[in-house]
N, C-alpha and C positions, 0 to 999 in steps of 0.2 A: 161460817158466812155466806147470803145465799144476796151475790150480787144482779143475778140479771135482773128483778124490777128496776131496782137504779136502773142502772144499761141503757132498756127502754123508754124507759120516761126524760131519758138523758139524753136518749138520740131524739125521741119525738120530736125535746123542746131543742133542743137543736136543728133540727131538718125546718120546723115550724121557722126555727127565724131565719135562714135561709133560703128557704119562698119569699118569705110575708112580711122582711122586713122594709124601716122605712130606707136604711146604708145601701140597699141593694142598686140602685143607680147609680149610686157612688165607685162602690167595689167595682162596677160595672165596666167605668168610666180608665182603671187605675188595672182590671185585668181587659179592655180593650188598647192598652197605652203597651202592656207588659207582656200581651199574652205572642207569639210568633206568626207569623202574618198570613198562613192557614185556615188559622185563627180565624182570619176579616172577611173572612166570604159567607160568613152564615151568624146572624145574630143569636140563634136562638142557642147555638154552642159557648157563644159570648156570654150567656146568660147565665146557661147554668156551669159554665165552670165558675160566676159569679155566685152562685149561690152556693155554692160548695165552699167558695172558700172562703166565705160565710158563716157557715155550716162547723165548719173547722176553727174557726177564729172563736164563734163560738164557744164551742167543747173543748180548746185548749186553753180562753180565759177563762170560763166558771170552773174549770177545774184545777182554777190559781189559790183560793180558799182552801183547798180539803187536802192541798196537797200540803201548803200551812201548816193547816190544824195538826195533818199526821208527822212532819215533821218537830210540829214544837210539843208534840205526848210524843215522839221518839216508839211510832207505830211501825215494824217490820213491815205490813203488809196492809192494804187499805180496810179499815170496818164498819160494818153499817152507819156509824156517826159521820164517818167522811164522804162517805158516797151519798148519806144524806146532806153536806153541807153541797157538795159539788152540784150534786140537783137539784138544790136553791137557788145555786149561782149561776146553772145555764136558766132557771126558770127566772131568775130576776132579770138581766137579758134579752130576754124573750119578747118583757112585757110591754114596749111600743111593738114588736113584731103583732101580738095578740088584734087588737083592733081590727088590720090590715086580712089578721085570719077567722077573724070573728066576721068581718062584711064581705071577705071573698069564697072564703075555706070551704066553711059550711054551709054545704045549697043542697 
């Protein structure tokens, strides 16, 4: 199985959700509270960390249905079906960010 196209799509959707998600400001507040004191001097670093946290959460949460599918079928390694399930899960999580992406990201 060639997993590279699926991985590229999964990462692309995760990055788009991390940058353009409406939850970014909420995550920004949490990162500002939880970040060490030397990060508080630059807002750009806090927004970058917030985007990184949101991308990672999207990546992990989108993989849960695929992991459950693999567990249910007893697969020892990922198949193209489980990778497609992962891609669809991440794409569904990215839907709220799609409006911001098309409004600001594509110019």
